[in-house]
N, C-alpha and C positions, 0 to 999 in steps of 0.2 A: 232586452237584448244583452246587456251586460252580463244578468245573469246566466242566461245560456251559455254565454260564453265561456263564464267561469266552469260551469257544469260540464262543458263539453271538453275544456281543457283537464278538468280533473278525470274525467274518464279516458281520453285518450293517455294522460300520463299515467295512470294505474296500470293499464295493460302492459307497458314493458316492465313496470317493476313488478306485475306478477310474474312476467313471463322469467324476469331474472332469479326471482326466488323460487319457482320451480326447479330451474337449471341447477341453483344451489342445492336446494333439496335431494335433486336426483344425484348430483355429484356426492352428496355426503352420504347419500346410501349406499354408494358405488365406492365408499373408499376413497373418492378423490377430495380433493380440498385445493385451496391455494399454496402455489408452490408444490403440488404433487402430480406425477406422472401420472395419467389416467389409465386404469386397470383395464387391460384388455378383455371384451368380452369373451365368455365361454361358450366358443361354437360348436364345440365337439360333443356336447351333452353327455360327459363324463364328470364324476365328481371332483373335486379338487381334493387333495390330501393336504392334512395338516403338515407343516414344516417338521422335520425330525427332533423331537423332543417335546415338540408341544402336543402330541397326541399321549404323552405320558404324564402330564403335569397332573398331580395329585395322587400319583401313585403310593408315596409314601403314607399320605394321610389315610387312604382306603385299606392300606396293609394294616396299619395300626387300628381302623375299625373292625377289619376281619376278626384281627387277633383278637379283638375286645368281645366281639360276639362268640368268637369259637374258644373262651377262655376254659369252659368244662369240656366241651366236646371233645376238641384235639387230645387234652392231656388224658381223658378216659381211653380214646383209641390207643395212645402212645405207652401208658401205664398197662392198658390190659394186653397188648402185644407182646410187651416185653416179661410181663409175669408168665401169661402161656407159655413162652419158649421157654423160660427158665425153669416152669414146672415140668416140660415134657423134657427136658435135660436131666433132671432129678429122676423122672422116672425111668429114663433109659438106664441111667446109672444103677438104680436099684433092682430093675427086671433083669438085667443083661449083665450080671454080676462076673462073669466068666467069658472068655472067649469062646467057649463051646457053645453058650445061650447066644451070642452074638452071632456065632457062624450059623446057627438053626434058624434064627430070623432072617439073616442075609439070605439062606436057601429058600425059604417061604416066600418074602418079598421078592426073589428073583424069579418069579413065574410073572405071564403076563397080566394078571389081575392085580399083584403086587406091584409091579412097574407101573401100570396105569394110574395107580392112587398116590404112589409117592414121586418116582424120579427115575432118572437114565440108570441102565445095567451097571455103568462103569462105577458106580458107588459101591456095589455089592459084588464084584467082581475081582476085586483084590485079595491077598492073601489075610486079611484082617479086616473085618467088619468093625473099625474102631468107633467110639464114641463120637469123635469128631465127622467121620463120614456119616454115621446114623444120623446124627442130628443134622445134617446139610441136606443129607438122600430124603428125609421124612418131613421136614420143616419148611424148606425154602420154597417149594409151591404153595404150602398153605398160608406162608407167611405174603407170598406175593399176593393170594387173594385178599388177604385182610388188607392189606395198604392200598391195593387198588380199588376195593370198596370204598375207603376212607377219601382217597384221591378224588373218587367219582363224586362223592357226595359233597366234600369241599367245594370242588371247582362249580358243580351245579349250584352250590348254595348262593355262593358271590358272585354268580354270572347270570345265569337264566333265570334264576328264581327272585333276582333282584329287578330283571327286567318284566317279568309277568306280573310283580306285584305293582308297578309302576314306581317304585324306589330309584332305579335306574335313571329314568329321567329325569325325576327332581334333581339328582345329586347332577348330572351332566348339565344342566342349566345352570352350575356353579361353574368356578375355574377349575374344569376336571378335564383332562384331555379323554379322546375317544376310545384309546387302548389301555386307560388307565386302570380300568376295573377288571379285566381280562388278564391286566399283568398282576394287579395284586393278586387276583385269586391264584394263579399259577405261582406267585411267590409263595404265599401261604402254605399252599399243597407241597410245593418242593422242599420249603423248610421244614415243615412235618415229618416228611420222608427223611430228610437228613437227619432230625433227631431221633427217629425210630432207628436208624442205621446205626448212629453212634452210639444208642443206649444198647443194643444188640450187642455192638464189637465188645464195648466195654463188659456187659454182665456176662457175656460168655467167656471172652477172653481173661476175665479176672475171676471165673468159678472154681478154676483148680482142677477140673475134672480131667483126667488123661486124655492126650491127644486133641484136647479143645485148646489149640494154641492160639496166641493174639493175633498172627497174620492170618491163620485161617477165618478167625472171628470177625476181624476187621473187613476181609473179603467178602463173607455171608452178610454183613451189616450193609457194605456196600451195594450188593447183589439186590438185596430186599429193596433198597431204596431207588435203584434205578429202575426197576421194575415198577413200584410205585409211580415215580416221576413221568414214566412212560407212559402210562394209562392216565395220569392226570393231562396230559398234554392231548391225548386220542380224546377224553373227555371235552376238551376246549373245542377242538373240532366239532364234536356232536352239538354243543351248545349254540354253533352257529347255524347249523342245518334246520334242528327243529324250533318252534315257538314256544315249547313248553316244557316246564321244568323236568315233568315226570318222563317225557319224552328223550330227553337230554340223559337224565340218568338212566335211562331203560338202554339208551346206545351204550353208553359207559358201561353198565353191568354186562350187556352182551358182550362186549370186546373182551372182559374179563374171562367171562365163560368160555367165548372161541378159544383164547389163547390158553387156558385148562385144556380143554378139549384136544387142540391140535397138540399140546405137549403130551398129551396121554397116548394120543394115537401113534405119535412119533416114538415114544419109548417102548411100545410093545411090538416094535419091526421096523416100521418105515422111518429112520433115523431122520431123515431128511425133511419130513414134515415137521420136527420138533423144531427146526431152525427158522419156522413162520413163527414163533411164538415168543412175546418177551418172555414170559415163564420159562420158556425151554431155554434162552439165553441166559437166564439167572441161574438156572440149574447146571448149565454146561460151564460154569465157572470151575466147579468140582472143588467147592471150599474144603478143606483139610485133606484133600487127595493128591491133587495136582496146583491146586491154588493159581487158576489162569486167570487174570485181568481182562483180556482182551474182548472177552465176548460182551463186555459191558459197555464198550463203545457201540455195538450194536443198539442197545436200550437207548443211550444218549444220542445218538444220531436220528433214532426213530422221534424221541422227544422233541429233539430241535427242529425236523422237519414238521413234525404235528403243530408246533407252536406257531412256526412261521405262517404255515397253512390257515391256522386259527388266526391270527392277527390280520393275514391277507382278505381272507373271507368275511371277517368283521367290517370291513369298508364296504361289501357289496350289498348288505343289507340296511335296514332302517331300524330303529331301536324299538325293542319290543318283538320285530318281526324275524322269520326265520327265513333260509334259503330256501326251504321246501315249503310252499304255500299249504296251509290246511287244508284237509279236504273238505270239500263242501259236504252238509248234514243233507238229511233228507227233507223233503218240501214240508213234511209234518211230523212230529214225534210219535215214535210208536205207543201203544197203549202202556207198555211197561214203564215207559217213562214217566208217565202222568201219575204213578204211584210212589211213594217214599221209598219202598223197599226195592221196586225196578230202579230207580234213579240212584240207589246209593250203589247197587251191585253195577251200574254201569261206570260209576267213580272208581271201584274196586277192581274193575274187571283185569286189567293189565298187570295189577301187582298181584292178584291173586294166580294169573296164569304162570308168571314168572316164579314164585314161591314153588307152585304145583310141577314147575318142569325141573326146577331146582332138586327138590325132594325126591322126585321121581331118578334124575340121574345119579344121586348119591346113594340112592338105595340099591340101585342097579350095580354101583361098584362096590357097595360093602357086601352087597349078597353073593358077587362072584368069589370073594374069599372065604365062604363060610365053609366048603369043601377041605380049605387047607387049616381049617382051625385046630384040629388036634396036632398039626406038626408045628403050628404057631407056637402052643404051649407046652409041647414035650419036654424042651430043656429050660423052660421059664417056669422056677418055684413060685414066684411072688404071684404071677398072672394064674398059675394053675391053683394058687391057693384062693384067688378071687372067684374064680368061676367054680369051685368047689363049695364055695361058701352061698352062692346063688342055688345049687341044687341043680338036678336034670343032667341030661348028656350034656357034652360039650359044646355040640352045635347050638343048642337051646340056651344054654347058658353063655356062650360068646354073642349070639343074637340079642340078647337081652341086653348086653353092655352097650353093642352097636344102637338098640333101638332108642336109647335115650338121646342120641346125637341128632337123631330124626326127629323126637318130640322136641328138642331144642329148637330146631329149623322153623317146626310148624308154630312153635309159642313166640319165634320172633315175628312171623307174619300176623299173628291174633295181636300183636302189640302195634304193628302197624296199620292195621286195618282200625282197631279200635283208637287209635290217636289220630285218625283222618277227620275225625268230627272236629278235633283243636284246630287242625290246619283249615278247615273249612270256616272255622268261627273267626282265627285271627286273619284269614285272607279276604274278611268281609262278605264272604258268598253265603253264611248263614243265616245273616240278619235278614236279606230280601226273602229268603225261603221262608223264614219264620214269621215275616210280617205278614203272610197268607192265612187262610184257615187252619195251615199244619200246627200241630202242638209240637211243644217241645219234647214230649216224651216219646212220640210217634218218629221225630225226625232224628234223635238219637237211637232209638230201639232199631231204626233201619239199618244203621252203620252195625251197630252191634249184633244184629243178626247175622250181617254178610262177615263179620269177623268170626263169629263162632261157630256158622255152618261152612266158612271157607276154612278156617282152621281145621277142622275135624277132616274136611275133604281132603287137604294136603297131606294131613296124617295118615289118611286112609290109603290114597294113593300112593304113599312113600313105602307104608307097609306092605301093601300088593305088590309093589315093584321090587320090595326085598325079598317078597315070599317066592315070588317069581323066579329071580337071579339066584336066590339061594337053593330053591329045588333042582334047577338047572345045574348047580355046582356039585350038590350031594346027591343027586338023583333020588332024593326023597321028597316027592310032590305033595307028602302032606304038610310040608312046611308053609304052603301058598294059603292054606285055612289058618294054619296056627299063628303066622306070621301077621297075617292081614287082620286077625282078631285081636292078637297081644297089641296092635297099634290103637285099636278103637278103646283100649282099657284106660290109654293115657287122655281120652277127650276130656273127662272132667279135669284134669289139671290145667289143659288149655283153657278150660272155662274159667277157672279161679284164676286165671294171668289176665284173662280179659276183665273179669270183675275187679281187681287190683286197678288196671288202668282207667276203668270207667269211674272208679270212685276218684283218683287223681283229678282227672277231668273234670267231674262233678263239683268236688270240693276245692281242690288246689290246682286249678288250671295251668299256672304257672310253671308248677312239678311236676307236670304231665310226664315228661320225658323221663322221670323216673321209674318209668315202668318198665324200661329197659333194664333196670337191674335184676326183675325176676328171670328172664330166661339167662343171662349172664351168670346169675349167682348158681340157677342150676346147673349149668354146664360145669361149673368150676367144683360143686361139691356134689355132684351127684355122677359124672364123666369120669373126671380128673381125680376127684376126691376116691374113688375106689383104684385108683392106678397107683395113687402117691400115699394111699393109705390115710386119709384124712379121718377126725373121728366121727363115728356115725350120727350122734345128735345133729353135726351141722346140715345134715340133710332134712330134718325135720323142719326147717325154716323155708323149702323149697317145696311148692305144690306137687311137683315131678317126685320127691322123694318119699311121698305118701303112696304112691301107686305100687301096688305088687310086681315085681319085676317078672312078668310074662314075657316069653313063655316058660322060663326055667322055674318059676315060682308059682303055686297054685293060685288061681283068681278067687280072690274074696271081695265080697261086694260091700262090705260094711265100709273101708276107706273111701270107696267109688260114690258111695252113696252121700258120705259126710262131704266130699269134695263138691258133689253137685248141688247140695245144701247150701254151701258156704258159698259158691259162686252166685247162687240165687240171691242170697243174703247181701252180695258186696255189689250185685247188679242194681238192685233195687235202692240201696244205699246211694249210687252212684247218681242214678237217675232223680232221686231225691234232691239232692246238692245243684243238679245241673237247673232243676225248675225252680229253685231257691234264689240264684245266683244273677248278675248280671252278664249281658253278654260282652265279651273281651272284642270290640271292634276297633281296631288301630287302622 
C-alpha cells in the first residue's frame, strides 16, 4: 500500500512539473522569459518587419564578396567602355578634320534615320557640329545601353541568381539581414557606374581635343552613370517579380531596349516621347552644347523610386520565389522535350528570340541610312578611302562595313548559347541528366547544335532586315538578295567562334568566359580598326577578319571552306576534352 502511495504521489507530482516545463518552453520560443514582458500575438496575419538597421546587417561583407567575385568581369566592362569611347573620339578627330566635313556629317545625321540612331536634333542644329557635340550626340545613347546591360547583369547575378542556386538561403541562415543582398548588389552596380562616369570624364577631359571641355566631359560621364544607375534600380524591381534569373535579366534588358526605342521615336518627331526614356534624359543634358545638369535629377528620382519599390516588394515574397507565380506546365512533356535537341532548344528559346529581335532592329536602323551613304562620305576623305579600298559601289561598300557589326552581334549569341552547357554543369543540372542513358557527346552536341543553327538564323534574319530596309531607302530591291546572301558568308566565322568556346569548355572549363574575347576582339580590329587605321595583320587573329567583305568584295570559297574545317576540328577537340574530364558540380 505504501508503494502505491509513493507511486501515486510521484505521478501526481510529475504532472504539475511537466506543465510548468511546457509553459517555460513555450515562453522561451515566444521570446518570453523571467522578467520579460510577454510578446503580444500577431493576430493580423501580416509579416513583422525587422527593426531599421537589422535588415542591412552584413551588407558590407556581401559587398566585398561581390567585388571579389566580379574582380575580372567589372574591370573588363569598365575598361572596354572607356577604350571604345576614346577610340570613337579619335576616329571623329581623324575623319572629320575640317568644319566642312563636320557640317556634312551633321546634315546627314539630321535626317530621321540618323536621329533615330544617334540622338536629339539639337546637337546638329547649332552653327558648328563640334567634336564635343559629335561625341555626345553619337555616343551617349550607346554608352547608356552598355552601362545598362552591365547594371542588369550585375544586379541579377548578385540577387536572383543567388536565390535560384540556393546560396542566398544559406547566407541568410547566418547573421545577414533581409535586405543586405539587394543592398549589396545595388551598391556594387552603382559603384561600377560611378567609376565608368569618372573615367570617361577624366579621359575625355584630358584628351586635349578641341571643344571637348572638362565641364562637358564631367557632365557626359555623369549622364552615362545616371542612366546605368537607373537601369540597375529597374532591374532590382524585376528581380522581385520573377523567380528566375533569366526572367529577371530579360525584364532588365527589355527595359533598356524600350528606353532606346522610346528615345528613337521621340527624336524623329514626337519629342514628348523621349522624355519617357532614361536614355532620353541623359541625352538631353546636351553635354558640350548647353551643359544642362537638371535632367539627371529625373534619372536619380527614377532610381530612388525603383530602389524603394524593390526593397518594399522583397518583404512580400519568400526567398527563392517571385511575386508572379510560375506558370503551371503541361500535364505531360511534349515529344520534343524527350529528346536532347528539343530540350536544349527549350532552354535556349528565350535568349535566341531576344538576340533575333535585337539583330532585326539594328539591321533595320542601319539599312535606313544606306540611301544617305554617298552624302555621308562625300566630304570625309578618310572614310572615302576606306570605302574605296573595299571596292564596289558606295552603297555596297558601306553595307560591308556595317555588316561586321551585325556579325559581332550574332557572334555574341553564339558564345552565350555555347556556354549554356557550362551554366548547366555548375548549376548541378547536368549531372542528373547525364546519370541517365544520355551520353556526354549527345548532351553537349545538342547545346552546340542550337548555338550553331541559332547563330546562323540570327545572322540570316539580320541580313534580311538589312536588305529590306536598305532596299527601301535606296529603291534598289536587289539589295535584299545580295545583303541576305552576304550575311550567310559569315556563318563559318560564327562556327569557329563556337568551336573556340567548346574547346575552352571541354579542356579549360574554369576559363570558359574567355570565349567572349573573340567577338570583342573582332569588333575592335575589324570594325573600329578600319576607322582608326589599325594594321591589317591584326585582323588575321579574328575569324571574321578572314571572311571576304561581301557584297563589296568578290566571294571566294577557299577561306570559307578553311574556316568550316577549322570549326569542325575545334568542335571535335572540345567534345574530346569534355569526355575526358570530370564534371564540375558545385
